[in-house]
C-alpha positions in Angstrom: -80.3 28.0 34.0 -78.4 31.1 34.9 -75.3 31.8 37.0 -76.7 35.1 38.3 -77.8 35.2 42.0 -80.0 38.3 41.7 -81.8 38.2 45.0 -79.2 36.9 47.5 -79.5 38.0 51.1 -83.1 39.2 50.9 -85.3 37.5 53.5 -88.9 38.4 52.9 -91.6 38.1 50.3 -91.6 41.4 48.5 -93.5 43.1 45.8 -91.6 43.2 42.6 -92.1 46.3 40.5 -92.2 44.2 37.4 -94.9 45.5 35.1 -94.5 42.7 32.5 -98.0 43.7 31.5 -99.2 44.3 35.1 -97.6 41.4 36.9 -98.2 41.9 40.6 -98.3 39.7 43.7 -100.9 37.5 45.1 -101.5 37.4 48.8 -100.0 34.0 49.5 -99.3 30.9 47.5 -102.4 29.2 48.7 -105.8 30.3 50.1 -107.3 28.4 53.0 -110.1 26.0 52.2 -113.6 26.7 53.4 -114.1 23.0 54.2 -113.5 21.8 57.7 -111.4 18.6 57.6 -112.3 15.7 59.9 -110.2 13.0 61.6 -111.3 9.8 63.4 -110.6 9.6 67.1 -109.3 6.6 69.0 -113.0 5.5 69.5 -113.7 5.8 65.8 -115.8 9.0 66.1 -115.1 11.8 63.7 -113.9 15.1 65.1 -113.4 18.4 63.3 -109.9 19.6 63.2 -108.8 23.2 63.1 -106.2 23.1 60.3 -107.4 24.4 57.0 -106.5 22.6 53.7 -104.9 24.8 51.1 -106.4 25.3 47.7 -104.0 25.3 44.8 -103.5 28.7 43.2 -104.2 29.2 39.5 -101.0 29.0 37.5 -99.8 32.2 35.8 -100.1 32.4 32.1 -98.8 34.4 29.2 -100.5 35.2 25.9 -98.1 35.1 23.0 -98.6 37.6 20.1 -100.9 35.3 18.1 -103.1 34.6 21.2 -101.6 31.2 22.1 -101.7 30.7 25.9 -98.8 29.3 27.8 -99.1 28.2 31.4 -96.0 29.2 33.4 -93.8 27.9 36.1 -91.8 30.6 37.9 -88.1 30.7 38.7 -87.2 33.5 41.1 -84.9 32.3 43.8 -81.3 31.6 43.1 -81.9 27.9 43.4 -84.9 28.0 41.0 -83.0 30.2 38.5 -80.0 27.8 38.6 -82.3 24.7 38.1 -84.5 26.1 35.4 -85.9 23.3 33.2 -83.0 20.9 33.9 -83.7 17.2 33.8 -87.2 17.6 32.3 -87.7 14.8 29.7 -90.2 16.9 27.8 -92.0 20.3 27.7 -95.5 20.4 26.3 -96.2 23.2 23.7 -98.6 25.0 26.2 -96.1 25.1 29.1 -93.1 27.3 29.8 -91.0 28.8 32.6 -90.5 32.4 33.4 -87.2 33.3 35.0 -87.6 36.6 36.8 -84.6 38.7 38.0 -84.5 41.5 40.6 -83.4 44.0 38.0 -82.6 44.2 34.3 -79.3 42.5 33.5 -77.6 40.5 30.8 -78.4 37.0 32.1 -76.3 34.1 30.9 -78.5 31.1 30.2 -77.0 27.7 29.5 -78.5 24.3 28.6 -76.4 22.1 30.9 -78.5 19.1 31.9 -81.5 20.4 30.0 -83.0 17.5 28.0 -85.2 19.5 25.6 -84.4 22.2 23.1 -85.8 25.6 24.0 -86.6 29.0 22.7 -85.3 31.8 25.0 -87.4 34.9 25.0 -85.8 37.8 26.8 -88.1 40.5 28.2 -87.6 44.0 29.5 -89.4 45.3 32.6 -92.4 46.3 30.4 -92.9 42.8 29.0 -91.5 43.8 25.6 -89.3 41.2 23.9 -85.8 42.5 23.6 -84.2 39.3 22.1 -85.2 35.8 21.1 -82.8 32.9 20.8 -84.4 30.0 19.0 -83.6 26.3 19.2 -81.1 26.4 22.1 -80.0 22.8 22.1 -79.5 20.5 25.1 -76.0 20.2 26.4 -74.9 16.9 27.9 -71.7 18.2 29.5 -69.3 21.1 29.6 -68.4 23.1 27.8 -71.9 24.4 27.1 -72.6 27.5 25.2 -74.0 30.5 27.1 -76.9 32.5 25.6 -76.9 36.2 26.5 -79.4 38.7 25.1 -78.4 41.7 23.0 -80.0 44.1 25.5 -80.6 43.9 29.3 -83.5 41.7 30.3 -85.7 41.5 33.4 -87.0 38.0 32.6 -86.5 35.1 30.3 -89.4 33.1 29.0 -88.3 29.5 28.2 -90.7 27.7 25.8 -90.3 24.6 23.6 -88.0 25.1 20.6 -90.0 26.3 17.6 -92.8 27.9 19.7 -91.5 31.4 19.2 -91.6 31.1 15.5 -95.0 29.3 15.5 -96.6 31.9 17.7 -95.1 35.1 16.3 -92.8 35.9 19.2 -90.2 38.3 17.9 -88.1 41.3 19.0 -90.4 44.2 19.9 -93.5 42.1 20.6 -95.4 42.8 23.8 -96.5 39.8 25.8 -99.6 39.8 28.0 -99.5 38.2 31.4 -102.9 36.9 32.6 -102.4 36.4 36.3 -100.7 38.1 39.2 -97.8 36.4 40.8 -96.1 36.1 44.2 -92.8 34.6 44.9 -90.4 34.1 47.8 -87.0 35.8 47.8 -84.0 33.8 48.9 -82.9 34.6 52.5 
């Protein structure tokens, strides 16, 4: 959860020059289905409809230094960045959230209303780890500590507490992102 609003006022989907190991944008969040849906008419006959059903897109993933694969949720809009992983009762070992900012900054992350302990992995615009804060504990109410990296970061990877140590995530490590990404910008 961050208090930064890095993309306020921008209205369109945009390419983000965020190389984090070649992250780029997909052409839409869903691709149209090749199947033609059908609906019953008043007489019970089935007619084809013209609307296409979306297919879910493959979730982005990151390879940690030891080869462990983490499936990512993305947080890019101000609302998503503020919400982060709040109110989640658990976070499986192979899941995480990538908070992406419009530019490198010193993001202030806090654990208010976050129910699970996290490792916070701060990344620069090349996908290099610039700082790791391990075992950030849930905070049931203010005042909550704020976690700020030692150096500016373009993104924060939030993974379950202990995962950074188990999977060799440390300052200077390069993370590999497996899929390209698209995200809407707040408008």
